[in-house]
N, C-alpha and C positions, 0 to 999 in steps of 0.2 A: 163828143168828151158826157160828160156824167149828163145825166137827166137832169133839169128844173130843179127846187123846194120844189115839194107840193103845199110849202107853207109856211111863213116870212120864221126865216131863223132858221129852217132846214137844212142840214147837212149830207149835201151832195155823195151818191153812190159814188167812189172811186173805181172803175171799171176793171178790173185782173186785180184787186189787189191782193189776192189772197195767193201763192206763190203754184197754188194746182191749176184755179183759171190761169196764169196768165200763161204756165209749157201750152194752157188745152189750148186757149186764144191763139199762139204763137204756132200750134202745130196745125193749127184748122186754115190760115196761111197762108202757111207753108204748104199744104197737104190744095188749096183750093188752086194760086196760084199755080205749081207743076201741074192738075189740073186742065185748068183752060190757057197755057204756055202761052202761043203765039195770040188767043183770041185777046187778051190782057194788052194788047200794041202798042192800043189807046190809053191808056193807065199809065202802061211803063211809061210813054214818050210823055207825059203828063209831069213824073218822076225827076226821068232824068232830066228836064228843066225846070222844076223845082233847086232838085240836086245839083242844077247851074247855078241858079240864080243864089244859092248860098254860099256856094264855092266863090263866088267872085264876089264876094258882100266880105267875107268871110276877113280880111287883111281890116278892113272897116270897123266890123265890129266887134271885133280883134279888142282895136285899139281902144278905141270907146273904155270898153270895160278893166282895160288896165289905167287907163288914166281915171277911171273912176268908183270902178267899186270898192279897189285897197284902200279910199281913203271916205267909207263909207262906214259912218256910226250904223245904220239897220239897213243890210245887205239886203235887199228882196229876197233872193237866194232862201235863204234864214226863214223867209214867216209869207214865202208866196206859197198859196195855195196850191196847186200845179203838178200835172201829172202828163203820161203818154193819152192822145185820145186815139180815133180809130185811124182818122187820117196819116197821124207820127204815125202804126202803127203801119199800116198801108206803104208806107211809104216807107217805110225801114226795109219791109222784106221783097218789096218793088227793083228796087235798088240792090237789093245781096245787099244790103251794110248789117252788123251783126248787131241780135236787140241786147238791153240788160239783163240782166240775168233778172232784176223784178219789176218791179213799176216802180216808179217812183218816189212814191206813200203808200202804204198802208191803212193810213188814217188822216187824218184831218190836224192834226197832232204833230206840232217838230216839223221840222227840215224839209226839205229835199234828200235822199237816202245816199243821190251822190253827192251832197256841199263838204268838199273836204278844206282840207285849212288855208289851200292857194284859191277857194272858187269851187267853180264846175268839176266836178272830175268828167263827166264827160266828152265824148268831142262834140264837136260844136253841128253834126249833124244826127247828129243822137241826139241828141237835145231840142223836147218839146218846143211845138213851132210858137208857141206863149213867148218864148226863152227869146226868140230872137224878133219878133215885133214889140217885146214888150222894152219903152227907156224911159225911166225913172226922169224926175225932175233935172238933179244934175248932166245927166246924156241929154238931156233937151235943149238944157239952157245949152247942154257945151256944139251939138248942133247948129241950135240958131249962129254962133260964134262961130262955129270952122268958116274956112270960104273954103271954096269954089263949090261944089254939087252934089256933095257929100249927102247931104238931110236929102235930098231930090232924087239921087239914087235908092239910099236903103228905103225913101215914099215908096216908091216907085215899085221896087221888088218885092217891099213885102203885099200891095196890093197884086201884085203877080202871084202872089206864091198864095194869097187867099183863091182867090178864081180857079189858078191851075189845082190845089186839094180841093175846090169843092168837083173840082171834072174829072178829079185819078178817081173822087169814091164814089162818084155816077158814075160812070163808065166799069169802074168793077161790081159793082152792086147790077147795071144790066148785064153785064155780061156772063155773073153769078145766077141769077134770075133766070136765064137764055132766055 
């Protein structure tokens, strides 16, 4: 994620916002993963479990979005300031998921570059983790009124993914530092 602002009101720096920096970051990650291969089995195990959790909850999150987002007068995607952070990018590379052709935004103005007329044009697995775990007030209300354990299942998935992202990143860094 971007560095914390140095002063109140300071604008965060979006990592790899420049197309050349984006290409370089992805090339370096590909090289490191190829170089360390089997030694990254711990990090790859974490990324595989993250993928399983995301895929196992995809129908619930998709359903939630379909029931709330089309009717929203102020969609989150139109004004949220999100981008792919290092754990997002590492996850994509470890899982062999093609990365987007560019960072989600180049500056803090305007909507996400992948916001289309019918919502996000990125596959759910490619989206930043924040786009999975953030539930807007209408979605939170809908979840609270949903029978069954969907809210608990999603909360448990978010919690597990947070832990696994941290473990994946730490394992990757430890292996790379040798």
